[in-house]
SEPA-969164 format. One record per residue (C-alpha): residue in one letter; x, y, z. Coordinates in steps of 0.5 Angstrom, whole numbers, plus 2048, in hexadecimal, padded with zeros to 3 digits. Each point is the difference from the previous one (the first is absolute). Layout:
# SEPA-969164
AXYZ...
# end
This chain:
# SEPA-969164
M8BC77F765L7FC8047FBF804807802L8077FC800L7FE7FE7F9Y7FE8077FEE807803803W8047FA7FCI7FC8027F9K7FE807801D8058037FBS7FD7FB7FBE7F98017FCA7FD7FB804G802804806R7FD8067FDI7F97FC800L8017FE807N802807802F7FA801805L8037FB805R805805802Y7FA804803P7FF7FE807T7F9802800F7FE7FB7FBR8047FA803I7FD802807I7F97FF7FDA8027FA7FCA8037FC806G7F9801803V7FC7FE7FAF8057FA7FFA8007FE807L7F8800800V7FF7FC7FAL8057FB802G7FC7FF806M7F98007FDL8037FA7FBV8047FC805G7FB801806P7FB7FB7FFK8057FA7FEL804802806I7FA800805A7FD7F97FDR8077FD801L801803807R7F87FD802L8027F97FDK807800804Q7FD803807H7F97FC7FFG7FD7FE807Q805804804S7FE806805N8038077FDV7FD804806R804802806E7FD7FD807D801807803T7FA8037FCP7F9801801D7FB7FA7FFT7FD8047FAH8077FE7FCQ7FF7F9801K7FB8007FAK8068027FCK8037F9801G8027FD7F9T8028077FDP8077FF7FDT806804803M8078027FDG7FD8047FBG805805801Q8047FC7FBL7FC8037FAI802807803L8077FF800L8007FD7F9C7FC8067FDI805805804A8067FC7FDG7FD8007F9G7FE808800T807802803L8057FC7FCM7FC8027FAF800807801A805802805D8078027FFL8047FA802K806804802S7FD803805R8027FE807G7FA802803V7FC7FC7FCW8047FA802V7FF802807M7F9800800L7FF7F97FCL8057FD805L7FC803806T7F97FE7FDF8027F87FEG8057FF806Y7FA802805G7FB7FC7FBF8057FA801I7FF801808G7F88007FFF8017FA7FBL8037FC806D7FB803805D7FA7FD7FBW8037FA7FFL8027FE807K7F8802802L7FE7FB7FAS8047FB801K8007FF808R7F88027FFN800806805S800807800K807801804G8058007FAL807803800A802802807G800807801R807801802K8027FC7FAK7FC8047FCM803806803V8077FE7FFL7FF7FE7F8Q7FD8077FFT806803803F8047FC7FCF7FD8027F9Y800807803L807800801V8027FD7FAA7FC8057FCI803806804F8087FE800G7FF7FB7FAL7FD8057FBM800807803C807800803T8078017FCW8067FD804T8058037FCQ802807801A8038057FBD807800803G7FF7F87FFS7FF7FE807F7FB7FB803G7FA803804P7F98017FFT7FC8067FDL7F9800800L7FC8027FAI7FA802803N7FF807802T800800808K7FC806801L7F9800802T7FA8047FDL7FA802804P7F98017FDF7FE807800I807802802P8048037FAT8077FD800R804806800W7FD801807F8017FA803N8047FA7FDP8037FC806D8067FB7FDL8007F9804G8067FE7FDW8017F8801F7FB800805Y7FB8017FAV8017F87FFV7FD7FF806F7FA8057FFG7FF7FD7F9W8007F9803F7FA802805V7FD8037FAV8007FA7FBV7FF7FA805G7FB804804T7FC8017F9S8017F97FEN7FD7FE807A7FA805800V7FE7FE7F9N8007F9802L7FB801806T7FC8047FCD7FE7FA7FBG7FA7FE804L7FA8017FCD7FF7FF7F8G8038067FCL802804807A8078007FFI8018007F8V7FC8077FFP804804805T8067FD7FDI7FE8027F9V7FF807803S807800803A8037FE7FAT7FD8057FCT802806805F8077FD800A8008007F8V7FE808800L805801805C8067FC7FDY7FE8037F9V801808803A8067FE804G8037FD7FAT7FE8047FAT8058057FDL7FA8047FDN801807801I7FA805803A8008077FFD800804807S802807802A806802804T804806802V8078017FDN804806802G7FA803802V7FC7FF7FAS7FA7FB7FFR8017FB7FBV7FD7FA7FDV8057FA800A7FF7F97FFK8017FB806P7FF7F8800L7FA7FE802Y8027FD807E804807801Y7FA8047FFL7FC7FB805G805801805I8027F8801L8067FC7FFQ8027FD7F9V7FF7F97FFP8057FD7FBG7FC7FB7FCG7FA802803A7FC7FF7F9D8027F9800L7FE7FF807A7F98037FDV8007FA7FBF8017FB806C7FA804803A7FC7FF7FAS8017F9800I7FD7FF807V7FA8047FEG7FF7FC7FAA8017F9804G7FC803806I7FA8017FBA8007FA7FDF8017FC806L7FA804803W7FB7FD7FAF8017F9804N801803807T7FA804801Y7FA7FE804P7FF7FA800A8077FE7FFS8027FB7FBV807800802F804803806M8078037FFG8037FC806D806803803V8047FF7FAG7FC8067FDS7FF804807L807800802A8038017F9L7FB8067FFG802803807G8087FF7FEA7FF8037FAL7FC806803G805801805G8068007FBL7FC8057FCA7FF805806V8087FF801L8028017F9S7FB8067FEK802804807N7F97FF803E8027FC806V7FC805805V7FA8027FBS7FF7F87FFA7FD800806I7FA8047FDI8017FC7FAH7FF7FA803G7FB802805I7FC7FA800F8067FC801F802804806A7F9800803E8007F8800I8077FF803L7FF806805S7FA7FC802V8037FA801M806803804I7FB804804Q7FC7F9802V8067FD802V803805804S7F9801804F7FF7F9801K8077FF803T7FF806804T7F9800803G7FD7FA7FEK7FB8037FBR7FF8017F9V7FF8067FCF7FD7FD7FAR7FB7FA800M8057FD7FBA8078027FDP8018027FAV7FB806800H7FC7FD7FBH7FE7FA804H7FE805805F7FB8037FBE7FE7F97FEL7FE7FE807K7FC806801G7FB7FD7FBM8038057FAA7FF7FC7F9E8077FE7FDP7FE8037F9K7FF807804I8067FF804I8047FF7FAV7FE8067FCR800805805F8087FE801W8018017F9I7FD807801V804801805A8067FE7FCI7FF8047FAL7FF806805C8077FF803G8037FF7F9G7FD8077FEV802803807A8077FE7FEL8008037F9L7FE806803S806801805L8048007F9K7FE8077FFL801802807R8077FE801
# end
């Protein structure tokens, strides 16, 4: 809203005073700080309200190690705080004319709504089943299709005829491989591929949310990584580079994305503002969620954050490299898949319990040690993903 206000009055004296709002770097940092401060201010009151409403209810899943039973009574659905902070930072500092920003808000809050239904059913029915998996998948697909065909697709052709045209670049970029070497175009199949990325990431984050602070820090790391990727792919900043023109070596100015050999992402800077809001919201939530947690994020938080990270992977053109960025989430959902396939085919379990963080718990590793080590791996994954920029 502040950016739109600036554009409205930029030719006036007040507009010249607010000139700093036109710089994406300022708005990115400001969005993160705003979301963080908002979360720190609102968090205690929200947690107290959740604790009052959920008093006496068990918010611990039945399919968890016995050590988790001591966490009974800890309020859940703290993801509402995350959503509030993301909305605040994004709406205040992003360019609200950007389609990409509205796609991200739709996916985040749409998937948050699914998580809210799941949490509400668990609490009202007093069991850990919640929303049926099939219904959850249908709703996830619905919000994904609305985002793609409602916001990232035009239905009127240049000649006036009716027909869909995707506004998303359907080419794939691969980590460590320059786009000029290999850049396959999936065409309309990209819609299906994007569905796997968004829905898969959402469910992977949901599975990871099993220990205090385990899911939120990898989310912060992923959002920070995407902020960098979105900014470099969307900025018009030029950088000096050498090029051979008519056999003569000269220094030429190239856009940063072209210099790095990646696809341009229109509106990437404002996607970075959204990423910064996730970072600020995540840090604020971590203040209350760190071991021993005062509140759980619940599915309203984990499904929403997963949908947001999956959407960022698609819109920033980092669908494949997101498997590296989301290394922790990928390992968690992969451990569940391996466990299910192994048990159904051989009758044996590969892990003592899946997702894999429960495996380490049952091996006797202390919860804080598991959490911090997973955080370290998440930071490593983010660093490797950023290294792939220069090698593309």
